[in-house]
C-alpha positions as CSV (number, residue, x, y, z in Angstrom):
1,M,11.4,-11.2,44.3
2,Q,10.3,-12.3,40.9
3,F,8.0,-10.2,38.5
4,R,5.9,-10.9,35.6
5,I,4.5,-9.2,32.5
6,T,1.1,-10.6,31.3
7,S,-1.2,-9.4,28.5
8,E,-4.9,-10.1,27.7
9,T,-5.3,-11.8,24.4
10,E,-7.4,-10.4,21.5
11,N,-10.0,-13.2,21.7
12,G,-10.4,-12.9,25.4
13,D,-8.5,-16.2,26.3
14,P,-6.7,-16.3,29.6
15,E,-3.6,-13.9,29.9
16,E,-0.6,-14.5,27.9
17,T,2.8,-14.3,29.8
18,L,5.2,-11.9,28.0
19,A,8.0,-12.1,30.4
20,L,9.1,-13.7,33.7
21,C,11.8,-11.7,35.4
22,A,14.2,-12.8,38.1
23,Q,14.4,-9.4,39.8
24,A,14.0,-5.7,39.4
25,E,15.7,-2.4,39.9
26,A,13.8,0.7,41.0
27,Y,10.5,-1.0,41.1
28,Y,9.7,0.2,44.5
29,V,10.4,4.0,44.4
30,D,8.4,7.0,45.7
31,P,7.4,9.1,42.6
32,P,9.4,12.5,42.3
33,Y,7.4,15.5,43.9
34,P,5.6,17.4,41.0
35,A,7.0,20.7,39.9
36,R,5.9,23.9,41.6
37,H,4.9,26.8,39.2
38,H,4.2,30.4,39.9
39,Y,0.9,31.8,38.8
40,E,-0.6,35.3,39.2
41,L,-4.3,35.9,40.3
42,R,-5.0,39.1,38.5
43,D,-7.7,41.7,39.5
44,C,-8.4,39.7,42.7
45,A,-10.8,40.5,45.4
46,P,-9.6,38.0,48.2
47,E,-11.7,36.9,51.0
48,G,-11.4,34.5,54.0
49,Q,-8.1,32.6,54.2
50,L,-6.7,34.0,50.9
51,A,-7.2,37.5,52.3
52,S,-5.4,36.5,55.6
53,A,-2.5,34.8,53.7
54,A,-2.2,37.8,51.4
55,A,-1.8,40.2,54.4
56,K,0.7,37.8,56.1
57,A,2.7,37.6,52.8
58,Q,3.1,41.3,52.7
59,N,4.6,41.3,56.2
60,D,6.6,38.0,56.1
61,G,7.4,37.7,52.5
62,S,5.2,34.6,51.9
63,A,2.5,32.6,53.4
64,P,0.9,29.1,53.3
65,L,-2.4,28.7,51.6
66,G,-3.2,24.9,51.0
67,L,-5.4,23.8,48.2
68,L,-6.8,26.6,45.9
69,T,-9.9,25.8,43.7
70,L,-10.9,27.9,40.8
71,R,-14.4,27.8,39.1
72,A,-15.6,29.9,36.3
73,L,-18.0,32.8,36.8
74,D,-20.4,33.2,33.9
75,R,-21.2,36.6,32.2
76,N,-23.5,37.4,35.0
77,G,-20.9,36.8,37.7
78,K,-22.6,33.5,38.7
79,R,-20.7,30.2,39.2
80,V,-21.1,28.0,36.2
81,E,-23.4,25.0,36.7
82,P,-22.8,22.2,36.5
83,I,-19.4,22.5,37.5
84,W,-17.3,21.3,34.5
85,D,-14.4,23.7,34.9
86,V,-12.8,22.9,38.3
87,W,-9.1,23.8,38.4
88,C,-7.0,23.0,41.4
89,L,-3.5,24.2,42.8
90,G,-2.2,22.0,45.5
91,D,0.0,23.1,48.4
92,A,-0.4,26.7,47.3
93,R,1.7,29.5,48.9
94,V,1.2,33.3,48.5
95,L,4.5,35.0,47.5
96,N,3.6,38.5,46.6
97,V,0.6,41.0,46.6
98,R,0.5,44.3,44.7
99,P,-2.2,46.7,43.6
100,S,-3.9,45.7,40.3
101,F,-2.8,47.9,37.4
102,G,-6.4,48.2,36.0
103,D,-8.5,48.5,39.2
104,R,-6.8,49.9,42.4
105,T,-9.4,48.6,44.5
106,L,-8.3,45.1,43.4
107,V,-4.8,43.2,43.7
108,D,-2.7,40.9,41.9
109,I,-1.6,37.9,43.9
110,T,1.4,35.7,43.0
111,V,1.0,32.3,44.2
112,E,3.3,29.1,44.0
113,G,1.9,25.6,43.8
114,R,1.5,22.4,41.9
115,E,-1.4,21.3,39.6
116,D,-3.6,18.8,41.6
117,I,-5.6,16.7,39.2
118,V,-6.6,14.4,42.1
119,A,-8.3,17.2,44.0
120,A,-9.9,18.3,40.7
121,G,-11.3,14.9,39.9
122,V,-9.8,14.8,36.5
123,N,-7.1,12.9,34.5
124,E,-5.5,16.2,33.3
125,Q,-6.3,19.9,33.5
126,P,-5.1,22.7,31.4
127,E,-1.9,24.6,32.1
128,I,-4.0,27.5,33.3
129,P,-7.7,27.7,33.8
130,E,-9.6,29.1,31.0
131,V,-13.2,30.4,30.5
132,P,-15.3,31.2,27.5
133,P,-15.5,34.8,26.1
134,L,-17.5,37.3,28.1
135,F,-17.2,35.2,31.3
136,Q,-16.3,37.3,34.2
137,G,-13.3,35.3,35.6
138,F,-13.1,32.9,38.6
139,H,-14.5,32.3,42.0
140,L,-11.8,31.0,44.4
141,Y,-12.5,28.3,47.1
142,G,-10.5,26.6,49.8
143,R,-10.2,22.9,50.5
144,D,-13.6,22.7,52.4
145,E,-15.4,25.0,49.7
146,E,-15.1,27.9,51.9
147,P,-15.2,31.2,49.5
148,W,-11.9,32.9,49.2
149,G,-13.0,35.7,46.8
150,S,-12.7,36.1,43.0
151,C,-10.2,37.0,40.3
152,R,-10.5,38.0,36.6
153,Q,-7.6,36.1,35.1
154,V,-4.9,33.6,35.9
155,A,-1.4,33.9,34.3
156,L,1.5,31.2,34.4
157,I,4.5,33.5,35.0
158,D,7.2,30.9,36.0
159,K,6.9,27.4,34.9
160,Q,9.4,24.9,36.2
161,P,10.4,21.8,34.3
162,E,8.6,18.5,35.5
163,P,10.9,15.9,37.1
164,D,11.8,13.0,34.8
165,P,10.1,9.7,35.5
166,I,12.2,7.1,37.3
167,P,12.6,4.1,34.7
168,L,12.0,0.6,35.8
169,R,14.6,-2.0,35.1
170,L,13.4,-5.7,35.0
171,L,16.4,-8.2,34.9
172,R,17.0,-11.6,33.6
173,C,13.8,-11.7,31.8
174,E,12.6,-14.7,29.8
175,P,10.7,-13.1,27.0
176,S,7.9,-14.8,25.1
177,G,4.7,-13.8,22.8
178,R,4.8,-10.4,21.4
179,L,7.6,-9.2,23.5
180,L,9.9,-11.9,22.1
181,A,8.6,-10.9,18.6
182,A,9.4,-7.3,19.3
183,L,12.9,-8.1,20.5
184,E,13.5,-10.4,17.3
185,S,12.6,-7.4,15.2
186,G,15.9,-5.8,16.3
187,D,14.3,-2.4,17.4
188,D,16.0,-0.7,20.4
189,Q,12.8,1.0,21.5
190,F,9.1,0.0,21.1
191,D,5.8,0.2,22.6
192,L,4.7,-2.9,24.4
193,G,1.1,-1.4,25.0
194,G,-1.3,-2.3,27.8
195,A,-0.1,-5.1,30.1
196,Y,-0.2,-6.4,33.6
197,L,2.7,-5.9,35.8
198,C,2.9,-7.8,38.9
199,P,5.4,-9.0,41.7
200,L,5.2,-12.8,42.6
201,D,5.3,-14.6,45.8
202,R,7.5,-17.5,46.3
203,M,4.9,-19.9,44.7
204,G,4.9,-17.8,41.6
205,R,1.5,-16.2,42.3
206,A,0.8,-12.6,41.7
207,I,0.8,-10.6,44.8
208,E,-1.0,-7.8,43.0
209,E,-1.5,-6.9,39.4
210,H,-1.4,-3.5,37.7
211,W,-2.6,-2.6,34.3
212,T,-0.4,-0.1,32.7
213,C,1.1,0.9,29.3
214,L,4.8,-0.1,29.0
215,H,7.3,1.4,26.6
216,V,10.7,-0.3,26.2
217,E,13.4,2.3,26.4
218,S,16.3,0.0,25.9
219,W,17.1,-3.6,26.2
220,S,20.3,-6.0,26.4
221,Y,21.0,-9.5,26.8
222,S,21.5,-10.4,30.4
223,T,24.1,-13.2,29.6
224,P,25.2,-13.9,26.1
225,G,23.6,-17.2,25.0
226,T,20.9,-17.5,27.5
227,G,18.1,-15.8,25.7
228,Q,17.4,-13.8,29.0
229,V,17.2,-9.9,28.6
230,D,17.3,-6.9,30.9
231,L,14.5,-4.4,30.0
232,T,14.5,-0.8,30.9
233,L,10.7,0.4,30.8
234,N,8.8,3.7,31.0
235,V,5.7,2.9,32.9
236,S,2.5,5.2,32.1
237,C,1.0,4.7,35.5
238,D,3.4,4.2,38.4
239,D,1.6,5.2,41.6
240,F,1.9,1.6,42.8
241,R,5.7,1.8,42.9
242,T,6.1,3.0,46.4
243,A,8.4,2.3,49.1
244,G,5.4,1.5,51.2
245,A,4.2,-1.1,48.7
246,R,7.5,-2.9,49.1
247,E,6.7,-3.2,52.8
248,A,3.3,-4.8,52.2
249,H,4.5,-7.0,49.4
250,E,7.3,-8.4,51.6
251,L,4.6,-9.6,54.1
252,W,3.0,-11.5,51.2
253,T,6.2,-13.2,49.7
254,A,5.3,-16.4,51.5
255,G,1.7,-16.3,50.2
256,P,-1.5,-14.9,51.7
257,P,-0.9,-14.2,55.5
258,T,-2.0,-16.5,58.0
259,E,-1.9,-14.1,61.0
260,P,-4.4,-11.0,61.4
261,N,-3.5,-7.5,61.5
262,L,0.0,-7.7,59.9
263,W,-1.0,-4.5,57.9
264,A,-1.4,-2.5,61.1
265,A,2.2,-1.4,61.2
266,L,2.1,-0.2,57.6
267,G,1.7,3.4,56.4
268,T,-0.9,4.8,54.2
269,A,0.8,3.5,50.9
270,G,1.6,0.2,52.4
271,R,-2.1,-0.3,53.6
272,A,-3.2,0.7,50.1
273,A,-1.0,-1.9,48.5
274,W,-2.1,-4.5,51.1
275,S,-5.8,-3.9,50.1
276,R,-4.9,-4.3,46.3
277,A,-3.1,-7.5,47.2
278,A,-6.0,-8.9,49.2
279,Q,-8.2,-8.1,46.3
280,S,-5.9,-9.7,43.7
281,N,-5.9,-12.9,45.7
282,L,-9.5,-13.3,46.2
283,R,-9.7,-16.2,43.8
284,A,-6.9,-18.0,45.7
285,R,-9.0,-18.0,48.9
286,P,-11.7,-20.6,49.7
287,T,-15.3,-19.4,49.7
288,L,-17.0,-20.2,52.9
289,D,-20.5,-21.2,53.0
290,A,-21.8,-19.0,55.7
291,L,-25.4,-19.1,56.8
292,P,-27.6,-16.2,57.5
293,G,-27.5,-15.0,61.0
294,A,-23.7,-15.6,61.4
295,A,-21.5,-13.4,63.6
296,Y,-18.2,-11.9,62.8
297,H,-15.7,-10.0,65.0
298,L,-14.1,-6.8,63.7
299,D,-10.9,-6.1,65.5
300,G,-11.0,-2.3,66.0
301,R,-7.8,-1.6,67.8
302,Y,-6.1,-0.3,64.5
303,V,-9.1,1.4,62.8
304,T,-7.7,4.9,62.6
305,D,-9.0,5.6,59.1
306,V,-11.3,4.4,56.4
307,L,-8.7,2.2,54.8
308,A,-7.8,0.6,58.0
309,F,-11.5,0.0,58.5
310,S,-11.7,-1.9,55.2
311,L,-8.8,-4.0,56.0
312,A,-10.2,-5.0,59.4
313,L,-13.6,-5.7,57.8
314,G,-12.0,-7.9,55.2
315,E,-10.2,-9.9,57.9
316,A,-13.3,-10.1,60.0
317,V,-15.3,-11.8,57.2
318,S,-12.6,-13.8,55.4
319,G,-9.7,-14.2,57.8
320,P,-6.1,-12.9,57.6
321,G,-5.4,-11.1,54.2
322,G,-9.2,-11.1,53.4
323,Y,-10.9,-8.6,51.2
324,F,-14.5,-7.3,51.6
325,G,-14.4,-4.0,49.7
326,S,-12.5,-0.8,50.0
327,C,-15.4,1.7,50.1
328,F,-19.2,1.7,50.4
329,G,-19.6,0.8,46.7
330,T,-17.3,-2.2,46.6
331,I,-18.6,-3.4,50.2
332,E,-22.1,-3.3,48.6
333,Y,-20.9,-5.4,45.7
334,C,-19.3,-8.0,48.1
335,L,-22.5,-8.1,49.9
336,E,-24.6,-8.6,46.7
337,E,-22.1,-11.3,45.6
338,N,-22.3,-13.1,49.0
339,R,-18.6,-13.1,49.3
340,G,-18.3,-15.4,52.4
341,V,-21.5,-14.0,54.0
342,Q,-25.2,-14.1,53.8
343,R,-27.6,-11.5,55.2
344,P,-28.7,-10.7,57.6
345,F,-25.7,-11.2,59.9
346,T,-24.0,-9.7,63.0
347,L,-20.8,-7.8,63.1
348,V,-19.3,-7.5,66.5
349,W,-17.2,-4.4,66.5
350,D,-14.5,-4.6,69.2
351,D,-12.8,-1.5,70.4
352,H,-15.1,0.6,68.4
353,H,-14.2,3.7,70.4
354,I,-11.0,4.1,68.2
355,A,-13.0,4.3,65.0
356,R,-15.7,6.6,66.6
357,T,-12.8,9.0,67.4
358,C,-10.8,8.8,64.3
359,L,-13.0,8.2,61.4
360,G,-14.3,11.1,59.2
361,P,-12.9,13.8,56.8
362,S,-9.6,15.1,57.8
363,P,-9.1,18.9,57.7
364,L,-5.6,18.1,56.2
365,T,-6.6,15.9,53.3
366,H,-9.0,16.5,50.3
367,D,-11.3,13.5,50.8
368,A,-14.8,12.6,51.8
369,S,-14.1,9.7,54.2
370,P,-17.2,8.4,55.9
371,T,-17.8,9.1,59.6
372,F,-18.4,6.3,62.2
373,E,-22.0,7.1,62.2
374,Q,-22.3,7.0,58.4
375,I,-20.6,3.5,58.4
376,L,-23.3,2.3,61.1
377,E,-26.1,3.7,58.9
378,F,-24.7,1.9,55.9
379,F,-24.7,-1.5,57.9
380,A,-28.2,-0.8,59.0
381,K,-29.4,-0.2,55.6
382,H,-28.0,-3.5,54.4
383,E,-29.4,-5.7,57.1
384,I,-26.3,-5.9,59.2
385,E,-26.7,-5.7,62.9
386,V,-23.7,-4.0,64.5
387,L,-22.8,-4.9,68.3
388,L,-20.5,-2.3,69.8
389,S,-18.1,-3.5,72.4
């Protein structure tokens, strides 16, 4: 599989190709699991599941807890509004409980976990949660906002080193533009800056594109005298480099699929990559001039989660490999842009009972996936008649 690096030009012209690469090493790798640190919740009054886990840890040595969320309490002991200070610890586990030194009615609880910026909804969070002076500590919550008590302070008592990122190697690259200029300058390392990184199908079309910041850690000539180089890159954002994405991309190597439901055998990461590929290939698909009142059949046999629903909807409207949004917001955008449909129209949802059973928030994940009934309400709001079969 070939790969390409492209960059936007300063004057807004079409993208400039920086490198066309014959192959890659370590492009598809699952990211290393984040380090797990030890924290102490000091002067803690546990409630609910936290209290149960603390009791279990005293008997068994440790106890699973799940997602732990902390929010600051103001000087009156009330939760700060608006919530600007959310701090989350994922996959938390209680390791130890002992009476608090300052107040024997409270306890100090040692927990192990990893920082969870996704659950917190931020790009980064501090090493430990902090509150302004005179604030009274933190209110503790579980995954579903259930109260788990409070604590006055959080301390980091054992910090483990974060795993090193896995560098990406692009081989037998033909450099051009500012990449070629940087190589000719003779520097061993340099920042390439923001660029699009994408795998290509056999026709040289991008399967999907990812905007990321690239740092060239090292480079060498592939074969002396050819001008081709091997690049070792540090990628700032690499959540697209999963083993599941490889499975999806292999199904796109011959171009956009011609059979429906090829995505159904993929796992979560593969389906996410399929959705991105479908969106990236929108321009390559012909736009059908549909008339109002048309009917579309949604194959519901594999709609076991909201991602599968969006993939099935895309194929119902636009055929195999089609895209019609991945959430309510993007579906609404596709409707406004008349992406292959005109309202009002009818959606015939075959085997709908599978989605009715499976859709909705999962108690094991931190998400807000819509229920089957909420999807029907969304369609009704947008002049889409749904026939269930």
